[in-house]
C-alpha positions in Angstrom: 1.0 45.1 23.2 4.2 43.1 24.2 6.2 46.6 25.5 7.4 44.9 28.5 8.6 41.7 27.2 11.7 40.8 25.6 11.2 39.3 21.8 13.5 37.4 19.6 11.8 37.0 16.2 13.3 33.5 14.6 11.4 34.3 11.3 12.1 37.7 8.9 13.1 37.9 5.5 15.5 40.5 4.2 14.9 41.3 0.4 18.5 42.2 0.1 21.8 44.0 0.9 20.5 47.3 0.6 17.7 46.7 2.7 19.7 46.0 5.9 19.5 49.3 7.7 15.6 48.8 7.2 15.2 45.4 8.3 16.5 46.6 11.7 14.4 49.3 11.9 11.6 47.2 11.4 12.6 45.1 14.3 12.9 48.3 15.9 9.6 49.6 15.2 8.0 46.1 16.3 9.7 45.9 19.8 12.4 43.0 18.7 15.7 43.0 20.3 17.2 40.4 17.8 16.1 38.9 14.5 16.5 35.4 12.8 17.0 35.9 9.3 15.8 33.2 7.5 17.1 32.8 3.7 15.5 30.5 0.8 17.2 29.4 -2.2 16.3 30.7 -5.4 17.0 30.3 -9.4 19.1 33.4 -9.6 21.5 34.0 -7.0 21.7 30.6 -5.6 20.2 31.5 -2.3 19.5 34.7 0.3 22.7 34.2 1.7 25.1 37.1 1.2 22.4 39.8 2.2 22.0 38.1 5.8 25.6 37.6 6.2 26.3 41.5 5.1 23.8 42.4 7.3 24.8 40.0 10.7 28.3 41.6 9.8 26.7 45.4 9.8 24.5 44.2 13.2 26.4 41.4 15.2 24.7 42.0 18.6 21.1 41.8 16.5 21.5 39.0 13.7 20.9 35.4 13.3 21.9 34.4 10.1 19.6 31.1 9.1 21.6 30.3 5.7 20.1 28.8 2.7 21.6 25.5 0.7 23.4 25.6 -2.0 21.5 22.9 -4.7 23.6 24.3 -7.9 25.2 21.1 -8.5 22.2 18.9 -8.8 20.1 21.7 -10.4 22.9 22.3 -13.4 22.9 18.2 -13.7 26.6 18.5 -12.3 27.5 21.2 -14.5 28.4 23.4 -11.5 30.8 22.1 -8.9 29.6 23.0 -5.4 30.3 21.4 -1.9 28.0 18.6 -0.8 25.6 19.6 1.6 27.0 18.4 4.4 29.8 20.0 3.6 27.8 23.1 3.4 26.8 22.9 7.2 30.6 22.4 8.0 31.4 25.8 5.6 28.3 27.7 7.5 29.3 26.7 11.0 32.9 27.6 10.7 32.3 31.4 9.4 29.7 32.0 12.1 26.0 31.5 10.8 23.8 30.4 13.1 21.8 27.8 11.6 19.8 27.0 8.6 16.9 27.9 6.9 14.9 24.7 4.5 12.2 26.2 2.1 12.8 22.9 0.4 9.7 21.4 1.8 7.5 24.5 0.2 5.7 22.8 -2.5 6.8 25.1 -5.5 10.4 24.8 -3.9 9.6 21.1 -3.9 8.8 20.8 -7.8 11.8 23.2 -8.7 14.4 21.0 -6.6 12.2 17.7 -7.7 13.5 15.6 -4.8 12.1 14.1 -1.8 13.8 15.1 1.3 13.8 11.4 2.7 16.2 10.8 -0.4 19.8 9.6 -0.6 20.5 13.3 -1.7 19.4 14.4 1.5 20.9 11.6 3.6 24.1 13.1 4.5 23.2 16.5 5.0 20.8 15.2 7.9 23.3 13.2 9.3 25.6 15.9 10.1 23.0 18.1 11.1 22.0 15.3 14.1 25.8 15.1 14.6 26.5 18.6 14.7 23.1 20.0 16.3 23.5 22.6 13.8 19.6 24.3 14.3 17.3 24.3 11.0 14.4 26.4 10.8 12.1 24.0 8.2 9.0 25.2 5.8 7.0 22.0 5.4 4.1 22.2 3.6 1.4 25.1 3.1 -2.2 25.9 4.4 -4.5 22.9 3.8 -6.5 25.1 1.8 -3.8 25.4 -1.1 -4.7 22.1 -2.1 -8.5 23.1 -2.5 -9.2 25.7 -5.6 -12.6 26.4 -3.9 -11.0 27.5 -0.4 -7.5 29.2 -2.4 -6.9 32.8 -1.1 -6.7 35.1 -4.2 -3.3 36.5 -2.5 -2.0 32.9 -3.2 -3.4 32.2 -6.3 -1.8 35.3 -7.6 1.5 33.6 -6.5 1.1 30.4 -8.2 0.6 29.0 -4.7 -2.4 26.7 -5.8 -1.8 22.8 -6.3 -2.9 20.1 -8.0 -2.0 16.4 -8.7 1.2 17.7 -10.4 2.5 19.1 -7.1 3.7 17.2 -3.9 0.5 16.2 -1.7 0.5 17.2 1.5 0.3 14.0 3.3 3.1 12.4 0.9 5.5 15.4 2.3 4.7 15.1 5.8 5.5 10.7 5.4 8.7 11.7 3.6 9.6 14.3 6.8 8.6 11.6 9.2 11.4 9.0 7.8 13.5 11.8 8.2 12.9 12.1 12.0 12.6 8.4 12.7 16.2 7.9 11.1 17.3 11.1 12.7 15.3 11.9 16.4 17.5 14.1 17.7 17.7 16.9 14.5 17.6 20.2 16.3 14.3 21.3 14.2 11.9 24.6 14.1 8.7 23.5 11.9 8.1 26.8 10.1 4.6 28.3 10.4 3.4 25.6 13.1 4.1 23.0 10.7 0.3 23.8 9.0 -1.1 21.7 12.0 -3.2 24.5 13.6 -6.5 22.9 12.2 -5.1 19.9 14.3 -3.8 20.3 17.6 -3.7 16.3 18.7 -1.5 15.5 15.5 0.7 18.6 16.5 0.8 17.5 20.1 1.4 13.7 18.9 4.5 15.3 16.9 5.4 17.2 20.0 5.3 13.7 22.2 7.5 11.4 19.3 10.4 13.9 18.8 11.5 16.0 22.0 13.9 17.9 19.4 10.9 19.3 17.2 10.0 22.6 17.8 7.1 24.9 15.8 7.5 28.9 14.9 4.3 30.9 15.3 5.0 33.2 12.0 1.5 33.2 10.5 0.2 31.6 8.0 -3.0 33.6 8.7 -4.6 30.7 8.7 -3.3 29.6 11.9 -5.0 32.1 13.9 -8.1 31.7 12.1 -8.0 28.0 12.9 -7.0 28.5 17.0 -10.0 30.5 16.8 -12.5 28.0 16.7 -11.6 26.2 20.1 -9.6 28.8 22.3 -9.4 26.7 25.4 -8.1 23.9 23.5 -5.5 26.0 21.7 -4.5 27.3 25.3 -4.1 24.5 27.0 -2.2 23.2 23.9 0.5 26.1 24.8 0.7 26.0 28.2 1.4 22.2 28.1 3.9 22.6 25.1 5.1 25.9 25.9 8.6 24.9 25.5 8.3 23.5 22.2 7.0 27.0 20.9 9.2 29.6 18.9 7.9 33.2 18.2 8.2 34.6 14.4 6.3 36.8 12.5 7.7 36.6 8.8 8.5 40.1 9.0 10.0 41.5 5.6 12.6 44.4 4.7 10.0 45.3 2.3 7.1 46.4 4.8 5.5 49.6 5.2 5.6 50.6 8.8 1.5 50.5 9.4 2.6 46.5 7.8 5.4 45.9 9.9 3.4 47.0 13.3 0.6 45.2 12.2 1.8 41.8 11.6 3.8 41.4 14.5 1.0 42.9 16.6 -1.7 40.5 15.2 0.9 37.6 16.6 1.9 39.8 20.1 -2.3 40.0 20.4 -3.3 36.6 19.7 -0.8 35.3 22.4 -1.5 38.2 25.2 -4.5 39.5 25.0 -8.4 37.7 26.1 -10.2 39.8 23.0 -11.4 38.8 19.4 -10.1 41.0 16.6 -9.9 40.8 13.0 -7.1 42.0 10.8 -6.8 45.7 9.8 -7.4 47.8 6.2 -3.5 48.5 6.4 -2.4 44.6 6.9 -0.2 43.4 4.6 -1.6 41.3 1.7 -0.4 38.0 2.8 -2.5 38.3 5.9 -5.9 38.7 3.4 -9.0 41.0 4.5 -10.7 42.0 7.1 -13.8 40.2 6.6 -11.6 36.6 5.9 -12.0 35.5 9.2 -12.0 36.3 13.1 -9.3 35.4 15.5 -9.5 34.8 19.1 -6.1 36.3 21.6 -5.3 33.5 24.5 -4.3 35.6 27.2 -1.3 33.2 27.7 0.4 33.4 31.2 3.5 35.0 31.6 5.9 32.0 32.0 4.6 31.1 28.6 4.9 34.3 26.9 8.7 34.8 28.3 9.3 30.8 27.0 7.8 31.7 23.5 9.2 34.9 22.7 12.6 34.3 23.6 13.8 31.8 25.9 12.8 28.9 23.7 14.8 30.2 20.8 18.4 31.0 22.7 18.0 27.3 24.3 17.8 26.2 20.7 19.9 28.5 18.7 22.2 30.4 21.1 22.0 33.3 24.0 23.6 35.3 21.2 24.4 35.6 17.5 27.5 33.7 16.6 30.7 35.4 15.9 31.0 36.1 12.2 34.4 35.1 10.4 34.1 38.1 7.7 36.9 36.6 5.6 35.2 33.4 5.1 31.7 34.8 4.7 33.4 36.9 2.1 35.0 33.7 0.4 31.6 32.5 0.5 30.1 34.8 -0.9 32.7 35.0 -3.9 32.0 31.1 -4.8 28.5 31.5 -4.7 28.7 35.0 -7.1 30.8 32.9 -9.4 28.3 30.3 -10.0 25.0 32.7 -9.9 23.3 33.8 -12.8 23.1 36.9 -11.3 26.0 37.5 -9.2 25.0 41.4 -8.1 24.0 40.4 -4.6 26.6 38.1 -3.4 29.1 40.6 -5.2 27.7 43.4 -2.9 27.5 41.7 0.1 31.2 40.6 0.0 32.1 43.9 -0.6 30.7 45.1 2.8 32.3 41.9 4.4 35.4 42.9 3.5 34.7 47.1 3.6 34.6 45.8 7.4 
């Protein structure tokens, strides 16, 4: 399905510089015109920005680069020197990034960074984001069953995504984010994975009603499709009412096989476009689980709603075309990261690509 629609995917992951061509091939395979590469933070290479910048340089009309932050100064107790978070926003805007990705709200990352999002550490950063309207795709929390050992899926347990009282609790983190939104209601935000509120559509509606600049993306979170199958009519009404607040996403990865990629994108297309009941297939990637895990029901959304979700909302939030990359400044940023990274190979490879162009 979706062959008759323009598609912009706001939420894909690029494994490394060498997978740039593969990432675009995956998009082509799934009928996706443009992609937003979202960049996470990590211990060894600081963040995944280098690969996204190299890919944006190679495919300037196809790639939106949503960069991750550099927390090296805090994580090293000041031993490493980095720009402030607010200054990073300006650096990224200046070099031609299209926005930011925050993984800081995922409980595993929150434990690693060990700082609430309403802490003064982030204050100048959020103020700068609101001032500049620089868009952010923000991952906050995880599926509700990740806090319940009896319901935790096997694939999540294998990645240590089961949480206990040593981790941030879901409601505590929602409260932190609420305090940020109350202070900065003009933030230009897309909460990833439907803000993990698919089991509580009235609460999701309350977020939209209170904060008119907040949006949700549809990257599964397969629990989202299972939860909404319980009341298809209510879900369809929600999507029609808030059609201008929902953004298409898949969580596609450059490391997936062709069948896995087709199924991951196709399952979201089918959910939006068809009126059918269906399940994941045997060739789905493991993050979607197994066919016996549950049923999903399509919503058969109207064409104008699909148009909003598939591309119009993203272009309004992020831009009608990817921003022009300043390759010299992007290479400088990659070299800066390489100088402080535990493993600088990726940043060095990206700077080589940027400078070669």
